[in-house]
C-alpha positions in Angstrom: 16.4 39.0 77.8 18.5 39.5 74.7 18.4 42.5 72.4 15.8 41.0 70.0 14.0 38.8 72.4 10.8 40.9 72.3 10.7 40.7 68.5 10.9 36.9 68.4 7.9 35.5 66.4 9.2 32.0 65.9 7.7 30.6 69.1 5.0 27.9 69.0 3.3 29.2 72.2 -0.1 30.8 71.6 -0.6 32.9 74.7 -3.9 33.5 76.4 -3.9 37.2 75.6 -3.2 36.6 71.9 -6.0 34.0 71.7 -8.4 36.4 73.5 -7.5 39.2 71.2 -7.9 37.1 68.0 -11.2 35.7 69.3 -12.6 39.2 69.8 -11.4 40.3 66.4 -12.8 37.3 64.6 -16.4 37.9 65.8 -17.1 34.2 66.5 -16.9 34.4 70.2 -15.6 31.8 72.6 -16.5 28.2 72.5 -18.6 28.4 75.6 -20.6 31.3 74.0 -21.1 29.5 70.7 -21.9 26.1 72.0 -24.5 26.6 74.7 -26.7 24.1 76.4 -29.0 23.9 73.4 -26.2 22.5 71.3 -25.8 19.4 73.4 -28.3 16.6 73.1 -29.7 15.4 76.4 -29.2 11.8 77.4 -32.9 11.0 77.2 -33.4 12.5 73.7 -33.8 10.6 70.4 -30.8 10.5 68.1 -33.0 11.2 65.1 -35.5 13.8 66.3 -33.3 15.3 69.1 -36.4 15.6 71.3 -37.1 13.9 74.6 -38.5 10.4 74.0 -42.0 9.4 74.9 -41.6 5.7 74.1 -37.8 5.2 74.1 -36.0 2.2 72.7 -32.3 1.4 72.6 -30.2 -0.5 70.2 -27.6 -3.1 71.3 -24.9 -0.4 70.7 -26.5 1.9 73.2 -28.2 4.5 70.9 -31.5 5.8 72.1 -34.4 6.4 69.7 -38.0 7.3 69.8 -39.9 4.1 68.8 -42.0 6.0 66.2 -39.0 7.7 64.7 -36.8 4.5 64.4 -39.8 2.5 62.9 -40.4 5.2 60.3 -36.7 5.2 59.5 -36.6 1.4 59.1 -39.7 1.4 56.8 -38.2 4.2 54.7 -34.9 2.3 54.4 -36.7 -0.9 53.3 -38.7 1.1 50.7 -35.5 2.6 49.3 -33.8 -0.8 49.2 -36.8 -2.2 47.3 -36.6 0.7 44.8 -32.8 0.1 44.3 -33.3 -3.6 43.9 -36.0 -3.0 41.3 -33.7 -0.7 39.3 -30.8 -3.2 39.6 -33.0 -6.0 38.3 -34.2 -3.9 35.4 -30.6 -3.0 34.5 -29.6 -6.7 34.8 -32.4 -7.7 32.3 -31.4 -4.9 30.0 -27.8 -6.1 30.0 -28.9 -9.7 29.3 -31.0 -8.6 26.3 -28.2 -6.5 25.0 -25.7 -9.3 25.2 -28.2 -11.6 23.4 -28.6 -9.0 20.6 -24.8 -8.6 20.3 -24.3 -12.4 20.1 -27.0 -12.7 17.5 -25.5 -9.8 15.5 -22.1 -11.5 15.6 -23.5 -14.8 14.4 -25.3 -12.9 11.5 -22.0 -11.2 10.6 -20.2 -14.5 10.5 -22.9 -16.0 8.2 -22.8 -13.0 5.9 -19.0 -13.2 5.7 -19.1 -16.9 5.0 -21.7 -16.5 2.2 -19.6 -13.7 0.7 -16.5 -15.8 0.6 -18.5 -18.7 -0.9 -19.9 -16.4 -3.6 -16.5 -15.1 -4.5 -15.1 -18.5 -5.4 -14.7 -18.9 -9.3 -14.2 -22.1 -11.2 -12.4 -20.7 -14.3 -8.7 -20.0 -14.1 -7.7 -16.3 -14.2 -4.9 -14.7 -16.0 -2.4 -13.9 -13.3 -0.9 -10.9 -15.1 -4.1 -9.1 -15.9 -5.9 -10.0 -12.7 -3.0 -9.2 -10.5 -2.4 -5.8 -12.1 -6.1 -4.9 -12.0 -6.3 -6.1 -8.4 -3.2 -4.1 -7.4 -4.5 -1.0 -9.1 -8.0 -1.4 -7.7 -6.5 -1.9 -4.1 -4.3 1.1 -4.5 -7.2 3.2 -5.8 -9.4 1.9 -2.9 -6.8 2.9 -0.3 -6.4 6.3 -1.9 -10.2 6.8 -2.0 -10.5 5.6 1.6 -7.8 7.9 2.8 -9.3 10.8 0.9 -12.8 10.1 2.3 -11.5 9.5 5.9 -9.5 12.8 5.8 -12.4 14.7 4.2 -15.2 13.1 6.3 -13.9 14.1 9.7 -12.4 17.6 9.2 -12.9 18.8 12.8 -12.8 17.3 16.3 -16.1 19.0 17.5 -18.4 17.2 15.0 -21.2 15.2 16.7 -19.8 11.8 15.9 -16.5 12.5 17.7 -18.0 14.1 20.8 -17.7 12.0 24.0 -20.8 10.2 25.1 -21.8 9.6 28.7 -21.9 5.9 29.5 -24.9 4.5 31.4 -24.3 4.3 35.1 -23.7 0.8 36.3 -25.8 0.1 39.5 -24.4 -2.1 42.2 -26.4 -4.7 43.9 -27.9 -3.0 47.0 -27.5 -4.4 50.5 -30.8 -5.6 51.8 -29.8 -5.1 55.4 -31.1 -2.0 57.2 -28.2 -0.1 59.0 -28.4 1.9 62.2 -28.2 5.7 61.4 -25.7 6.2 64.2 -23.4 3.2 64.4 -23.8 1.9 60.8 -24.3 -1.7 62.0 -27.2 -4.0 60.9 -30.4 -3.1 62.8 -33.5 -5.3 63.2 -36.8 -4.6 65.0 -36.1 -7.5 67.3 -32.9 -5.9 68.5 -34.7 -2.8 69.9 -35.1 -2.9 73.7 -37.8 -0.9 75.4 -36.4 1.7 77.9 -38.2 2.7 81.1 -36.9 5.8 82.9 -37.7 6.3 86.5 -39.0 9.9 87.0 -37.8 12.1 89.8 -41.3 12.9 90.9 -44.0 10.4 89.8 -46.7 12.9 90.6 -45.6 15.3 87.8 -47.1 14.9 84.3 -45.0 14.8 81.2 -45.1 18.5 80.4 -44.1 19.5 83.9 -41.4 16.8 83.9 -39.8 18.1 80.7 -39.5 21.6 82.0 -37.2 20.4 84.8 -33.5 20.0 84.3 -33.3 16.9 86.6 -36.1 14.6 85.3 -35.0 11.1 86.0 -33.2 9.1 88.6 -31.5 5.7 88.8 -33.9 2.8 89.3 -31.8 1.3 92.1 -29.9 4.1 93.9 -32.2 7.0 93.0 -29.3 9.1 92.0 -30.1 12.0 89.6 -29.4 11.2 86.0 -27.9 13.8 83.6 -25.6 14.3 80.7 -22.5 14.0 82.9 -23.6 10.7 84.5 -22.9 7.5 82.5 -26.0 5.4 82.3 -26.9 1.8 81.3 -30.0 0.0 80.4 -30.8 -3.5 81.8 -32.3 -5.6 79.0 -34.8 -7.8 80.9 -36.6 -4.9 82.7 -35.5 -1.9 80.6 -34.6 0.0 83.7 -32.0 2.8 83.5 -29.3 2.8 86.1 -26.0 4.4 86.5 -22.8 2.7 85.4 -21.5 3.2 89.0 -24.4 1.1 90.2 -23.7 -1.5 87.7 -20.0 -1.8 88.7 -20.6 -1.7 92.4 -23.9 -3.6 92.9 -25.2 -5.4 89.9 -22.0 -7.1 88.7 -21.6 -8.9 92.0 -24.4 -11.4 91.4 -25.4 -10.4 87.8 -29.1 -10.2 88.7 -31.6 -7.5 87.5 -32.7 -5.8 90.7 -36.0 -4.8 89.1 -37.2 -8.0 87.5 -35.0 -10.5 89.3 -33.8 -12.1 86.0 -30.2 -13.3 85.5 -28.0 -11.0 83.5 -25.2 -11.5 81.0 -22.8 -9.0 79.6 -25.0 -8.4 76.5 -27.9 -7.6 78.8 -26.1 -4.5 80.1 -26.3 -1.8 77.4 -24.4 1.4 78.1 -26.1 4.5 76.7 -24.1 6.4 74.3 -23.7 10.1 75.0 -22.8 12.8 72.5 -23.6 16.2 71.1 -25.4 17.3 68.0 -23.9 18.6 64.7 -23.3 21.9 66.3 -20.3 20.4 68.2 -18.4 20.0 65.0 -18.0 23.8 64.6 -15.4 23.8 67.4 -13.0 21.8 65.1 -13.1 24.4 62.4 -12.5 27.2 64.9 -9.6 25.5 66.5 -8.0 25.0 63.1 -8.6 28.6 62.3 -7.2 29.8 65.7 -4.1 27.6 65.4 -1.0 29.8 64.9 1.5 28.7 62.3 5.1 28.3 63.4 7.4 30.6 61.4 10.8 29.2 60.5 13.7 31.6 61.1 
């Protein structure tokens, strides 16, 4: 090691001991301490209520919802769309009436200017010397008076007539399609598929079943389902099976083993897995813990 090797601070390596020291000094704790089991949504929980589903349904994109929660969401979105459409129609009528008034005012101004020009026509010849001089003097006096009034009428920039005014907000035509809260794609009631989980012990009631960590099993292989096990829903029967079962057994003849119906690729819906909003806190911590590289 060279003479100043121990004093080198330009390295990009963030050692384990430095990270542990900084984590203890920050007071946030490690990621495993901050993000416990409660911060991760279970595979059988609703994406809206984050609670275990009683009557689960799944979208074609694989997001699981409680039937009551997703129906309430769809009704709320339809009500909001109706309100926005009503406001948009009101603004459209107001703009049409305003355009009509402006066109009528422009026509009236044209008529007034025409009548004024017609009334200013004289039949007697005028003296070019006297009339021109008087007209020139009158025009110069009018310009002087107008400049004097314009300079004296607006002495300061903070007077009310010069202050900026907020223009009315222009509403855009709302989209009448209800979008999925998770995927952002169009969602209809007919797209929801009922899901039927196979309980680990059919003799247990719902309360006793929810207290267990292993609650459901695959409908075909009876393997225990969990957050770490990729699952899929078969559309004809609504049965939940593992993706491994789909790849090794079901795709051979593309037949639903529960209902016996023929399957297509759209009938196999892979359940989406993911955490809640608490998982996003790890991104901020990693950005805070990142060590900048010093240039020598």
